[in-house]
DSSP file (Angstrom, degrees, kcal/mol; ACC not computed):
  #  RESIDUE AA STRUCTURE BP1 BP2  ACC     N-H-->O    O-->H-N    N-H-->O    O-->H-N    TCO  KAPPA ALPHA  PHI   PSI    X-CA   Y-CA   Z-CA
    1    1 A M              0   0    0      0, 0.0     2,-0.1     0, 0.0    92,-0.0   0.000 360.0 360.0 360.0 147.3   13.0   -2.1  -17.2
    2    2 A N     >  -     0   0    0      1,-0.1     4,-1.9     4,-0.0     3,-0.2  -0.406 360.0 -94.0 -91.0 175.4   14.4   -4.8  -19.4
    3    3 A L  H  > S+     0   0    0      1,-0.2     4,-2.0     2,-0.2    87,-0.1   0.896 123.9  53.8 -56.0 -44.7   12.4   -7.4  -21.3
    4    4 A I  H  > S+     0   0    0      1,-0.2     4,-0.7     2,-0.2    -1,-0.2   0.896 106.9  51.5 -61.1 -41.1   12.7  -10.0  -18.5
    5    5 A E  H >4 S+     0   0    0      1,-0.2     3,-0.8    -3,-0.2    -1,-0.2   0.895 109.5  50.4 -63.0 -39.1   11.3   -7.5  -15.9
    6    6 A H  H >< S+     0   0    0     -4,-1.9     3,-1.4     1,-0.2    -1,-0.2   0.862 103.9  59.6 -65.6 -35.0    8.4   -6.8  -18.2
    7    7 A L  H >< S+     0   0    0     -4,-2.0     3,-1.7     1,-0.3    -1,-0.2   0.685  84.7  79.6 -68.8 -17.0    7.7  -10.5  -18.6
    8    8 A T  T << S+     0   0    0     -3,-0.8    -1,-0.3    -4,-0.7    -2,-0.2   0.676  87.0  58.8 -66.8 -14.8    7.2  -10.9  -14.8
    9    9 A V  T <  S+     0   0    0     -3,-1.4    -1,-0.3    -4,-0.2    -2,-0.2   0.504  76.7 118.0 -90.5  -4.2    3.6   -9.6  -15.2
   10   10 A V    <   -     0   0    0     -3,-1.7     2,-0.2    -4,-0.1    70,-0.1  -0.422  57.6-141.7 -66.4 134.6    2.5  -12.3  -17.6
   11   11 A E        -     0   0    0     68,-0.4    68,-2.7    -2,-0.1     2,-0.3  -0.640  18.3-172.5 -97.9 155.0   -0.3  -14.4  -16.2
   12   12 A E  B     -A   78   0A   0     66,-0.3    66,-0.2    -2,-0.2    63,-0.1  -0.932  27.8-139.8-141.9 164.9   -0.8  -18.1  -16.6
   13   13 A T        +     0   0    0     64,-1.9    65,-0.1    -2,-0.3    61,-0.0   0.301  58.1 126.7-109.4   7.0   -3.4  -20.7  -15.7
   14   14 A R        -     0   0    0     63,-0.2     2,-0.1    60,-0.1    -2,-0.1  -0.334  65.4-110.0 -65.2 147.2   -1.1  -23.5  -14.5
   15   15 A S    >   -     0   0    0      1,-0.1     3,-0.7     3,-0.1    -1,-0.1  -0.480  19.7-125.3 -71.3 147.8   -1.8  -25.0  -11.1
   16   16 A D  G >  S+     0   0    0      1,-0.2     3,-0.8    -2,-0.1    -1,-0.1   0.702 103.8  71.1 -66.3 -18.7    0.8  -24.2   -8.4
   17   17 A I  G 3  S+     0   0    0      1,-0.2    -1,-0.2     3,-0.0    -3,-0.0   0.878 102.8  36.4 -67.4 -39.3    1.2  -27.9   -7.8
   18   18 A N  G <  S+     0   0    0     -3,-0.7     2,-1.4     1,-0.1     3,-0.3  -0.113  74.0 129.1-111.0  36.3    3.0  -28.7  -11.0
   19   19 A K    <   +     0   0    0     -3,-0.8    -1,-0.1     1,-0.2     3,-0.0  -0.626  13.0 147.1 -95.5  80.2    5.3  -25.7  -11.7
   20   20 A K        +     0   0    0     -2,-1.4     2,-0.4     1,-0.1    -1,-0.2   0.853  66.2  49.5 -77.4 -36.3    8.6  -27.3  -12.2
   21   21 A H  S    S-     0   0    0     -3,-0.3     2,-0.2    41,-0.1    -1,-0.1  -0.882  89.4-117.3-111.1 136.0    9.7  -24.6  -14.7
   22   22 A D     >  -     0   0    0     -2,-0.4     4,-2.0     1,-0.1     5,-0.2  -0.474  18.0-134.8 -70.1 135.3    9.5  -20.9  -14.2
   23   23 A L  H  > S+     0   0    0      1,-0.2     4,-2.6     2,-0.2     5,-0.2   0.904 104.8  50.3 -59.2 -44.9    7.2  -19.1  -16.6
   24   24 A V  H  > S+     0   0    0      1,-0.2     4,-2.7     2,-0.2     5,-0.2   0.891 108.3  54.1 -64.3 -38.7    9.6  -16.2  -17.3
   25   25 A D  H  > S+     0   0    0      1,-0.2     4,-2.4     2,-0.2    -1,-0.2   0.942 111.6  45.0 -56.4 -47.6   12.4  -18.7  -17.9
   26   26 A V  H  X S+     0   0    0     -4,-2.0     4,-2.7     2,-0.2    -2,-0.2   0.911 113.6  47.8 -68.1 -43.1   10.3  -20.5  -20.6
   27   27 A I  H  X S+     0   0    0     -4,-2.6     4,-2.8     2,-0.2     5,-0.2   0.918 112.5  49.9 -64.3 -41.7    9.0  -17.3  -22.3
   28   28 A F  H  X S+     0   0    0     -4,-2.7     4,-2.5    -5,-0.2     5,-0.2   0.917 111.3  49.7 -61.5 -43.1   12.6  -15.9  -22.4
   29   29 A L  H  X S+     0   0    0     -4,-2.4     4,-2.7    -5,-0.2    -2,-0.2   0.940 112.4  47.2 -58.6 -48.5   13.8  -19.2  -23.9
   30   30 A V  H  X S+     0   0    0     -4,-2.7     4,-2.6     2,-0.2     5,-0.2   0.925 113.3  46.9 -63.0 -46.5   11.0  -19.1  -26.5
   31   31 A I  H  X S+     0   0    0     -4,-2.8     4,-2.3     1,-0.2    -1,-0.2   0.931 114.8  47.3 -61.7 -45.5   11.6  -15.5  -27.5
   32   32 A S  H  X S+     0   0    0     -4,-2.5     4,-1.2    -5,-0.2    -2,-0.2   0.919 113.5  47.8 -61.8 -44.5   15.4  -16.1  -27.7
   33   33 A A  H  <>S+     0   0    0     -4,-2.7     5,-2.8    -5,-0.2     3,-0.3   0.914 111.8  48.8 -65.5 -43.3   15.0  -19.2  -29.7
   34   34 A I  H ><5S+     0   0    0     -4,-2.6     3,-1.6     1,-0.2    -1,-0.2   0.906 109.0  53.2 -64.4 -40.4   12.6  -17.7  -32.2
   35   35 A M  H 3<5S+     0   0    0     -4,-2.3    -1,-0.2     1,-0.3    -2,-0.2   0.784 107.8  52.7 -64.4 -24.8   14.8  -14.7  -32.7
   36   36 A A  T 3<5S-     0   0    0     -4,-1.2    -1,-0.3    -3,-0.3    -2,-0.2   0.410 132.2 -91.7 -90.8   1.9   17.6  -17.1  -33.5
   37   37 A G  T < 5 +     0   0    0     -3,-1.6    -3,-0.2     1,-0.3    -2,-0.1   0.512  67.6 158.7 106.7   5.0   15.5  -18.8  -36.1
   38   38 A A      < -     0   0    0     -5,-2.8    -1,-0.3    -6,-0.1     3,-0.1  -0.353  17.5-173.4 -62.4 141.9   13.7  -21.7  -34.2
   39   39 A E        +     0   0    0      1,-0.1     2,-0.3    -2,-0.0    -1,-0.1   0.261  57.5   9.1-124.2  11.1   10.6  -22.8  -36.0
   40   40 A G  S  > S-     0   0    0      1,-0.1     4,-2.3     0, 0.0     5,-0.2  -0.982  86.3 -79.5-174.1 176.2    9.0  -25.3  -33.6
   41   41 A W  H  > S+     0   0    0     -2,-0.3     4,-2.4     1,-0.2     5,-0.2   0.887 125.0  49.9 -59.4 -41.8    9.0  -26.8  -30.2
   42   42 A Q  H  > S+     0   0    0      1,-0.2     4,-2.8     2,-0.2    -1,-0.2   0.914 110.0  50.8 -65.5 -41.5   11.9  -29.2  -30.9
   43   43 A D  H  > S+     0   0    0      2,-0.2     4,-2.7     1,-0.2    -1,-0.2   0.902 110.1  50.8 -60.0 -40.7   14.0  -26.3  -32.3
   44   44 A I  H  X S+     0   0    0     -4,-2.3     4,-2.5     2,-0.2    -2,-0.2   0.925 111.4  47.2 -64.9 -43.9   13.3  -24.3  -29.2
   45   45 A Q  H  X S+     0   0    0     -4,-2.4     4,-2.5     2,-0.2    -2,-0.2   0.937 113.6  47.7 -61.8 -46.9   14.3  -27.2  -26.9
   46   46 A L  H  X S+     0   0    0     -4,-2.8     4,-2.2     1,-0.2    -2,-0.2   0.894 111.4  51.1 -63.0 -39.8   17.5  -27.8  -29.0
   47   47 A Y  H  X S+     0   0    0     -4,-2.7     4,-2.1    -5,-0.2    -1,-0.2   0.948 110.6  49.3 -59.9 -48.2   18.3  -24.1  -28.9
   48   48 A G  H  < S+     0   0    0     -4,-2.5     4,-0.3     1,-0.2    -2,-0.2   0.903 111.5  48.4 -59.0 -42.9   17.9  -24.1  -25.1
   49   49 A E  H >< S+     0   0    0     -4,-2.5     3,-0.5     1,-0.2    -1,-0.2   0.872 115.5  44.1 -66.5 -36.7   20.1  -27.1  -24.7
   50   50 A S  H 3< S+     0   0    0     -4,-2.2    -1,-0.2     1,-0.2    -2,-0.2   0.745 123.0  36.2 -80.9 -21.9   22.8  -25.7  -26.9
   51   51 A K  T 3X S+     0   0    0     -4,-2.1     4,-2.8    -5,-0.2     3,-0.3   0.098  77.3 121.1-115.2  20.7   22.7  -22.2  -25.4
   52   52 A E  H <> S+     0   0    0     -3,-0.5     4,-2.4    -4,-0.3     5,-0.2   0.878  74.1  53.2 -56.1 -41.9   22.0  -23.1  -21.8
   53   53 A G  H  4 S+     0   0    0      1,-0.2     4,-0.4     2,-0.2    -1,-0.2   0.917 112.4  44.2 -59.7 -44.2   25.1  -21.3  -20.5
   54   54 A W  H >4 S+     0   0    0     -3,-0.3     3,-1.4     1,-0.2     4,-0.4   0.927 112.6  51.7 -66.5 -45.4   24.1  -18.1  -22.2
   55   55 A L  H >X S+     0   0    0     -4,-2.8     4,-2.0     1,-0.3     3,-1.7   0.874 103.5  59.3 -59.1 -38.1   20.5  -18.3  -21.1
   56   56 A R  T 3< S+     0   0    0     -4,-2.4    -1,-0.3     1,-0.3    -2,-0.2   0.617  89.6  71.5 -70.7 -11.5   21.6  -18.9  -17.5
   57   57 A Q  T <4 S+     0   0    0     -3,-1.4    -1,-0.3    -4,-0.4    -2,-0.2   0.745 114.7  25.1 -69.0 -21.5   23.4  -15.5  -17.6
   58   58 A Y  T <4 S+     0   0    0     -3,-1.7    -2,-0.2    -4,-0.4    -1,-0.1   0.680 131.1  25.1-115.1 -27.6   19.9  -13.9  -17.5
   59   59 A R     <  -     0   0    0     -4,-2.0    -1,-0.3     1,-0.1   -55,-0.0  -0.971  69.2-127.5-141.0 151.7   17.6  -16.5  -15.9
   60   60 A P        -     0   0    0      0, 0.0     4,-0.2     0, 0.0    -4,-0.1   0.837  19.3-164.3 -73.9 -33.2   18.2  -19.3  -13.4
   61   61 A F    >   -     0   0    0      1,-0.1     3,-2.4     2,-0.1    -5,-0.1   0.942  14.0-176.2  44.5  54.5   16.6  -22.3  -15.2
   62   62 A K  T 3  S+     0   0    0      1,-0.3    -1,-0.1   -42,-0.0     3,-0.1   0.791  77.9  38.6 -54.0 -33.8   16.7  -24.1  -11.9
   63   63 A N  T 3  S-     0   0    0      1,-0.4    -1,-0.3   -43,-0.2    -2,-0.1   0.044 116.4-114.4-107.7  25.9   15.3  -27.3  -13.4
   64   64 A G    <   -     0   0    0     -3,-2.4    -1,-0.4    -4,-0.2   -15,-0.0  -0.219  58.9 -28.2  78.0-168.3   17.2  -27.1  -16.6
   65   65 A I  S    S-     0   0    0     -3,-0.1   -20,-0.0     1,-0.1   -39,-0.0  -0.719  70.6-122.6 -84.9 127.8   15.8  -26.6  -20.1
   66   66 A P        -     0   0    0      0, 0.0   -18,-0.1     0, 0.0   -17,-0.1  -0.319  26.5-105.8 -69.5 154.9   12.3  -28.0  -20.4
   67   67 A K     >  -     0   0    0      1,-0.1     4,-2.4     4,-0.0     3,-0.4  -0.339  36.4-101.7 -73.3 161.6   11.4  -30.6  -23.0
   68   68 A R  H  > S+     0   0    0      1,-0.3     4,-2.2     2,-0.2     5,-0.2   0.851 121.6  51.3 -58.2 -39.3    9.5  -29.6  -26.1
   69   69 A H  H  > S+     0   0    0      1,-0.2     4,-2.3     2,-0.2    -1,-0.3   0.874 110.8  49.4 -66.8 -35.7    6.1  -31.0  -24.8
   70   70 A T  H  > S+     0   0    0     -3,-0.4     4,-2.7     2,-0.2     5,-0.2   0.899 108.6  52.6 -68.9 -41.1    6.6  -29.1  -21.6
   71   71 A I  H  X S+     0   0    0     -4,-2.4     4,-2.5     1,-0.2    -2,-0.2   0.940 111.6  46.7 -58.6 -47.5    7.4  -25.8  -23.4
   72   72 A A  H  X S+     0   0    0     -4,-2.2     4,-1.9     1,-0.2    -2,-0.2   0.918 112.6  49.3 -61.7 -44.7    4.2  -26.2  -25.5
   73   73 A R  H  X S+     0   0    0     -4,-2.3     4,-0.7     1,-0.2    -1,-0.2   0.906 112.2  48.1 -63.0 -42.4    2.1  -27.0  -22.4
   74   74 A I  H >< S+     0   0    0     -4,-2.7     3,-1.0     1,-0.2     4,-0.4   0.924 110.8  50.1 -66.0 -43.9    3.4  -24.0  -20.5
   75   75 A L  H >< S+     0   0    0     -4,-2.5     3,-1.2     1,-0.3    -1,-0.2   0.843 104.3  59.0 -65.6 -31.2    2.9  -21.6  -23.3
   76   76 A K  H 3< S+     0   0    0     -4,-1.9    -1,-0.3     1,-0.2    -2,-0.2   0.742 101.7  56.7 -66.6 -21.2   -0.7  -22.9  -23.7
   77   77 A S  T << S+     0   0    0     -3,-1.0   -64,-1.9    -4,-0.7    -1,-0.2   0.540  83.2 109.3 -86.5  -6.9   -1.3  -21.8  -20.1
   78   78 A V  B <  S-A   12   0A   0     -3,-1.2     2,-0.9    -4,-0.4   -66,-0.3  -0.486  74.9-125.3 -73.4 135.7   -0.2  -18.2  -20.8
   79   79 A V    >>  -     0   0    0    -68,-2.7     4,-1.6    -2,-0.2     3,-1.0  -0.740  23.7-149.8 -78.6 107.9   -3.0  -15.6  -20.7
   80   80 A A  H 3> S+     0   0    0     -2,-0.9     4,-2.7     1,-0.3     5,-0.2   0.835  90.1  55.8 -54.5 -41.4   -2.3  -14.1  -24.2
   81   81 A E  H 3> S+     0   0    0      1,-0.2     4,-2.3     2,-0.2    -1,-0.3   0.865 106.6  50.8 -62.2 -35.5   -3.5  -10.6  -23.3
   82   82 A S  H <> S+     0   0    0     -3,-1.0     4,-2.1     2,-0.2    -1,-0.2   0.872 111.0  48.2 -71.9 -35.2   -1.0  -10.3  -20.5
   83   83 A L  H  X S+     0   0    0     -4,-1.6     4,-2.5     2,-0.2     5,-0.2   0.927 112.1  49.5 -67.6 -44.6    1.9  -11.4  -22.7
   84   84 A L  H  X S+     0   0    0     -4,-2.7     4,-2.8     1,-0.2     5,-0.2   0.922 111.2  49.6 -59.5 -44.4    0.8   -9.0  -25.4
   85   85 A E  H  X S+     0   0    0     -4,-2.3     4,-2.6    -5,-0.2    -1,-0.2   0.916 110.7  49.8 -61.9 -43.3    0.6   -6.2  -22.8
   86   86 A A  H  X S+     0   0    0     -4,-2.1     4,-2.0     2,-0.2    -2,-0.2   0.925 113.8  45.1 -61.5 -45.0    4.1   -7.0  -21.4
   87   87 A L  H  X S+     0   0    0     -4,-2.5     4,-2.6     2,-0.2    -2,-0.2   0.902 113.7  49.1 -68.0 -41.0    5.7   -7.1  -24.9
   88   88 A L  H  X S+     0   0    0     -4,-2.8     4,-2.8    -5,-0.2     5,-0.2   0.897 110.5  51.1 -65.1 -39.7    3.9   -3.8  -25.9
   89   89 A N  H  X S+     0   0    0     -4,-2.6     4,-2.2    -5,-0.2    -1,-0.2   0.905 111.3  48.3 -63.2 -40.4    5.0   -2.1  -22.7
   90   90 A W  H  X S+     0   0    0     -4,-2.0     4,-2.3     2,-0.2    -2,-0.2   0.938 112.9  47.0 -65.2 -46.3    8.6   -3.2  -23.4
   91   91 A V  H  X S+     0   0    0     -4,-2.6     4,-2.6     1,-0.2    -2,-0.2   0.922 112.5  50.3 -61.6 -43.9    8.5   -2.0  -27.0
   92   92 A N  H  X S+     0   0    0     -4,-2.8     4,-2.7     1,-0.2    -1,-0.2   0.891 109.1  51.6 -62.1 -39.0    7.0    1.3  -25.9
   93   93 A E  H  X S+     0   0    0     -4,-2.2     4,-2.8     2,-0.2    -1,-0.2   0.912 110.3  48.7 -63.9 -41.2    9.7    1.8  -23.3
   94   94 A Q  H  X S+     0   0    0     -4,-2.3     4,-2.1     2,-0.2    -2,-0.2   0.910 111.9  49.7 -63.3 -41.9   12.4    1.1  -25.9
   95   95 A R  H  <>S+     0   0    0     -4,-2.6     5,-2.5     2,-0.2     4,-0.4   0.931 113.1  45.8 -61.5 -46.6   10.7    3.6  -28.2
   96   96 A H  H ><5S+     0   0    0     -4,-2.7     3,-1.2     1,-0.2    -2,-0.2   0.920 111.6  51.3 -64.7 -44.2   10.5    6.2  -25.5
   97   97 A T  H 3<5S+     0   0    0     -4,-2.8    -1,-0.2     1,-0.3    -2,-0.2   0.868 111.1  48.7 -60.6 -37.2   14.1    5.7  -24.4
   98   98 A A  T 3<5S-     0   0    0     -4,-2.1    -1,-0.3    -5,-0.2    -2,-0.2   0.513 112.1-121.8 -81.7  -4.2   15.3    6.1  -27.9
   99   99 A G  T < 5 +     0   0    0     -3,-1.2     2,-0.3    -4,-0.4    -3,-0.2   0.794  63.4 144.8  70.1  27.6   13.3    9.3  -28.4
  100  100 A K      < -     0   0    0     -5,-2.5    -1,-0.2    -6,-0.2     3,-0.1  -0.739  48.5-153.4-101.5 146.7   11.4    7.8  -31.3
  101  101 A Q  S    S+     0   0    0     -2,-0.3     2,-0.4     1,-0.3    -1,-0.1   0.850  85.7  16.8 -80.3 -37.4    7.7    8.4  -32.2
  102  102 A V        -     0   0    0     -7,-0.1     2,-0.6     2,-0.0    -1,-0.3  -0.997  63.1-148.0-138.3 137.9    7.4    5.0  -33.9
  103  103 A I        -     0   0    0     -2,-0.4     2,-0.9    -3,-0.1     3,-0.1  -0.948  20.8-143.7-103.7 118.5    9.4    1.8  -34.0
  104  104 A A    >   -     0   0    0     -2,-0.6     3,-1.4     1,-0.2     5,-0.1  -0.713  13.0-169.8 -85.0 105.9    9.1    0.2  -37.4
  105  105 A L  T 3  S+     0   0    0     -2,-0.9    -1,-0.2     1,-0.3     4,-0.1   0.747  87.9  51.5 -69.3 -22.2    9.1   -3.5  -36.7
  106  106 A D  T 3  S-     0   0    0      2,-0.3    -1,-0.3    -3,-0.1     3,-0.1   0.411 120.2-108.5 -92.9   2.3    9.4   -4.2  -40.4
  107  107 A G  S <  S+     0   0    0     -3,-1.4     2,-0.6     1,-0.2    -2,-0.1   0.417  88.6 107.9  89.7  -1.7   12.5   -1.9  -40.7
  108  108 A I        -     0   0    0     -5,-0.1     2,-0.9     2,-0.0    -2,-0.3  -0.939  51.6-162.6-115.5 116.6   10.6    0.8  -42.6
  109  109 A N    >   +     0   0    0     -2,-0.6     3,-0.6     1,-0.1    -6,-0.0  -0.847  11.9 175.6 -98.7 105.3    9.7    4.0  -40.9
  110  110 A K  T 3   +     0   0    0     -2,-0.9    -1,-0.1     1,-0.2    -2,-0.0   0.509  67.9  73.0 -87.9  -5.6    7.0    5.7  -43.0
  111  111 A S  T 3         0   0    0     -9,-0.0    -1,-0.2     1,-0.0    -2,-0.0   0.428 360.0 360.0 -92.3   3.7    6.5    8.6  -40.6
  112  112 A G    <         0   0    0     -3,-0.6    -2,-0.1     0, 0.0    -3,-0.0   0.453 360.0 360.0 105.9 360.0    9.7   10.3  -41.4
């Protein structure tokens, strides 16, 4: 499974009434933006607006890129444990696929 597939298990507390933006779209946007150096909600929004074409290759973003306040509100609704589990499962899958015992997130593999 790819990262996006793992993110589909993330839980949220938003009401079904006001879900204009898909949770997986927003998490994918945030992860992509942070990996590209974004340091805040406004940076994430600007990244999304400038990379919308690329982002849409992977996710639909049916209602466009959310505004910074919306991104913050949506992320506050995420059940943190479910996001952590999704990310750990994805990392573990990558580790297993690569035949590695440990993935050194800091770039230093101390186990040999």
